[in-house]
VEXKOL-785269 format. One line per 3 residues: number of its first residue (from 0); for each residue x, y, z negated of C-alpha. Coordinates in pm, 1 decimal. Each point is the difference from the previous one (the first is absolute). Last residue first. Layout:
<recs>
NUM = X Y Z ~ ... .
</recs>
This chain:
<recs>
213 = 5999.5 2076.4 -440.3 ~ -232.9 298.2 19.1 ~ 211.1 196.9 250.4 .
210 = 0.2 -284.8 248.0 ~ 303.7 -122.9 192.0 ~ -38.2 -180.5 333.2 .
207 = 112.9 287.3 223.4 ~ 267.7 82.3 -258.2 ~ 163.2 -340.3 48.6 .
204 = 8.4 58.0 375.4 ~ 146.1 349.2 -50.0 ~ 274.6 -136.9 -225.5 .
201 = 88.6 -259.4 262.4 ~ -99.3 -361.6 -50.7 ~ 277.4 -257.3 -16.0 .
198 = 21.2 -259.6 275.1 ~ -118.8 -352.1 71.2 ~ 42.1 -291.2 239.7 .
195 = -185.6 -329.9 -30.9 ~ -191.8 41.0 325.5 ~ 182.8 263.4 209.6 .
192 = 7.6 358.3 -122.0 ~ 48.6 253.6 280.6 ~ -374.4 69.4 20.7 .
189 = 2.1 143.1 -355.4 ~ -332.3 -95.5 -156.6 ~ -201.0 319.6 -23.3 .
186 = -42.7 195.9 -322.6 ~ -290.4 244.1 6.2 ~ -210.0 -221.3 -227.6 .
183 = 128.1 -354.3 37.5 ~ 79.0 -100.3 356.9 ~ 32.2 -279.8 256.3 .
180 = -116.9 -307.8 -189.1 ~ -0.1 -306.9 229.2 ~ -263.2 -273.9 0.1 .
177 = 18.4 -281.0 255.6 ~ -239.1 -274.4 112.8 ~ -305.4 120.0 -192.4 .
174 = -287.2 -244.1 52.3 ~ -330.6 133.9 137.8 ~ -293.8 -162.0 -173.5 .
171 = -165.7 342.7 -3.0 ~ -9.4 6.5 -377.8 ~ 355.4 -135.5 15.6 .
168 = 106.1 336.0 138.0 ~ -78.3 141.3 -343.1 ~ 169.4 -293.9 -171.9 .
165 = 321.3 46.4 194.7 ~ 1.4 371.9 -75.7 ~ -63.7 -48.5 -371.4 .
162 = 244.6 -280.0 -74.5 ~ -50.0 91.4 -368.9 ~ -117.6 360.7 -17.1 .
159 = 228.4 278.1 116.9 ~ -151.3 344.7 -11.3 ~ -12.0 314.0 214.7 .
156 = -2.6 -193.4 326.1 ~ 81.6 84.8 361.9 ~ -34.7 -273.3 261.9 .
153 = 155.9 -1.1 347.1 ~ -140.4 -257.7 236.1 ~ 115.6 -262.0 249.0 .
150 = -200.7 -268.7 182.3 ~ -133.6 192.5 299.1 ~ 240.4 284.4 -74.3 .
147 = 28.6 316.2 -209.3 ~ -330.0 -27.8 -190.5 ~ 5.3 242.7 -292.1 .
144 = -133.1 -112.6 -336.5 ~ -38.9 251.0 -281.1 ~ -88.2 -131.8 -344.4 .
141 = -286.9 90.3 -234.6 ~ 68.4 -133.0 -348.9 ~ -51.7 -371.1 -54.1 .
138 = -303.6 -118.8 -189.8 ~ 67.2 -215.0 -303.6 ~ -175.5 -287.9 -178.6 .
135 = 325.4 -200.4 -16.1 ~ -150.8 -310.4 162.1 ~ -278.6 205.0 157.6 .
132 = 218.0 192.9 241.1 ~ -185.8 303.2 136.1 ~ 139.7 174.4 304.0 .
129 = 61.8 367.7 66.3 ~ -206.9 218.0 233.0 ~ 297.8 114.6 208.2 .
126 = 126.7 -358.1 38.2 ~ -339.8 -120.0 119.6 ~ -43.1 288.8 243.8 .
123 = 340.6 -44.3 163.6 ~ -44.7 -377.4 22.0 ~ -332.7 36.6 179.4 .
120 = 179.2 203.7 268.8 ~ 149.3 -322.3 134.9 ~ 316.5 -205.3 -39.8 .
117 = 117.8 -304.2 193.4 ~ 98.6 -318.0 -179.5 ~ 322.1 -137.1 -151.1 .
114 = 106.6 327.8 -157.8 ~ 307.1 220.8 -20.1 ~ -6.8 264.6 -274.9 .
111 = 209.0 314.4 -27.6 ~ -26.1 141.0 -351.4 ~ -31.1 343.4 -158.7 .
108 = 4.6 84.2 -369.6 ~ -171.4 313.6 -125.1 ~ 86.7 137.3 -346.8 .
105 = -321.7 71.1 -187.8 ~ 153.5 169.6 -306.2 ~ -285.3 -127.9 -218.4 .
102 = 90.1 -360.4 85.9 ~ 343.0 28.6 -169.5 ~ 250.9 -186.1 217.6 .
99 = 223.7 300.4 66.5 ~ -39.2 128.5 -354.6 ~ 123.4 -330.2 -143.3 .
96 = 286.6 -17.6 249.6 ~ 126.8 345.7 -93.3 ~ -34.2 -52.1 -374.6 .
93 = 176.1 -337.7 18.6 ~ 307.4 133.2 177.3 ~ 218.3 -305.4 69.2 .
90 = -113.9 -9.7 360.9 ~ -101.4 -222.0 289.9 ~ -235.1 84.2 286.6 .
87 = -144.3 -232.2 263.9 ~ -64.5 78.2 362.2 ~ -53.6 -291.0 234.8 .
84 = -92.3 -366.4 -8.2 ~ -280.2 -232.0 -106.0 ~ 21.6 -379.5 -31.0 .
81 = 125.5 -7.5 -359.4 ~ -233.1 270.8 -127.9 ~ 86.2 368.8 -10.0 .
78 = 36.5 180.9 -330.1 ~ -38.9 363.9 -93.4 ~ 302.5 143.9 -178.8 .
75 = 253.6 -272.1 -78.1 ~ 238.9 12.3 -295.6 ~ 365.9 83.7 -30.2 .
72 = 192.7 -62.2 -321.7 ~ 335.8 -30.5 178.5 ~ -30.6 -89.3 368.3 .
69 = 221.7 273.1 144.1 ~ 342.4 -154.6 -62.4 ~ -140.9 -350.9 52.3 .
66 = -57.3 84.4 370.3 ~ -367.1 -53.3 68.5 ~ -160.1 -296.5 176.3 .
63 = -24.8 -186.7 -330.5 ~ -227.1 273.5 -133.9 ~ -241.6 -60.9 287.9 .
60 = -41.1 -355.5 -125.8 ~ 99.0 -332.2 158.8 ~ -263.3 -267.4 -49.9 .
57 = -39.0 -296.7 -233.9 ~ 98.6 86.8 -357.7 ~ -85.7 368.3 28.8 .
54 = 149.3 304.4 -168.8 ~ -28.5 377.5 54.1 ~ -311.2 -39.0 210.6 .
51 = -138.5 107.9 335.4 ~ 61.0 -334.2 168.2 ~ 201.8 -61.3 316.4 .
48 = -143.8 -216.2 277.7 ~ -88.2 288.7 233.6 ~ 261.4 272.9 -17.4 .
45 = -20.3 308.6 -219.9 ~ 122.7 317.6 168.2 ~ 140.8 164.4 -308.2 .
42 = -21.4 345.0 -154.0 ~ 209.9 90.6 -301.7 ~ -19.8 243.3 -292.2 .
39 = 254.6 1.4 -279.7 ~ 7.3 221.1 -308.2 ~ 345.6 25.1 -152.2 .
36 = 87.7 -144.3 -339.4 ~ 242.9 143.2 -248.2 ~ -40.5 -62.1 -371.1 .
33 = 233.0 -8.3 -300.0 ~ 313.2 157.6 150.0 ~ 249.2 76.6 -275.6 .
30 = 123.9 362.5 -16.7 ~ -118.3 24.4 -362.0 ~ -346.1 -107.8 113.4 .
27 = -91.2 17.7 369.5 ~ -345.4 -48.2 154.0 ~ -65.8 13.0 376.3 .
24 = -372.3 26.3 68.9 ~ -147.3 -258.0 238.7 ~ -206.2 -204.0 -246.4 .
21 = -154.7 312.2 -152.2 ~ 105.1 185.8 -313.9 ~ -249.9 244.4 -146.2 .
18 = 133.5 295.0 -196.7 ~ -184.8 32.8 -329.6 ~ 317.2 6.4 -215.5 .
15 = 120.8 299.3 202.2 ~ 375.0 67.4 -4.5 ~ 138.3 -198.3 293.8 .
12 = 327.6 122.4 150.9 ~ -21.8 -10.2 379.3 ~ 159.4 -252.7 237.2 .
9 = -320.7 -185.8 76.8 ~ -70.9 -37.0 -369.3 ~ 289.8 66.0 -234.8 .
6 = 18.8 -96.6 -366.1 ~ 268.2 104.0 -250.2 ~ -120.1 357.1 -46.2 .
3 = 45.4 -19.5 -379.0 ~ -361.7 100.3 -45.7 ~ -101.1 -276.9 239.9 .
0 = 208.1 -254.8 -188.9 .
</recs>
C-alpha cells in the first residue's frame, strides 16, 4: 500500500515503513479517513466539592463540568482533593501530561492556604528543611512558604504527596481551612475563570509546560 502511494499521513503521501504514527496524526487510506484526533489542553478553576476523577459514584467530577463535545478521552493532570480548589489541567495528550508530572522535571506548583491559627517564621524553616513522614518512610522535598497574612500563606512545592500540604501544617496542629492552587509552572490560573469554569490553553501556554524529553 505504501509503494502504491495509497496512504497519507497529515495530508502527505507516506512512503517510509519506519514512519511513526502518533495519536494525533491524521491517517487516510484510499481517501478513507482512518484516524483524526486533535490534542486538547484545558485549564479549569476546580470548585470545592468536586472530585478530580473521570468517574465517581458519590460526587460530581471535573469531567462532568465540561461540555460533552470537549470531554472525549480527557484525563486529569495533577489532582486536587475534594475540599481543595483552583487550577487543574485536563488533556488527551498522555505524553504531555506524563512529562508534566515527571518528578525529574521539577515543575513548581503554588497554593494559597488559609489556616485556623497564626503563622510564624518557624513554618518557613520547617517547610524549607522538608518533613519526615514515618508511615510512608519519606522526607518531603524542600518547599517554599511565604507568609502573606496572619493566617494565610503561599506554598510552592515540586511534588505532590498524599494530602501533603495539610499534613505539613498538621505538624504544627494548624488545620487548613482552604487550599487553592494558583499556578503550575509558569501557567497561572486565569483570573476570569469562576469556580467550575474552564477554557482551552493557548499554544504558548501549552509550550510553557512542554518538555523536550517527553
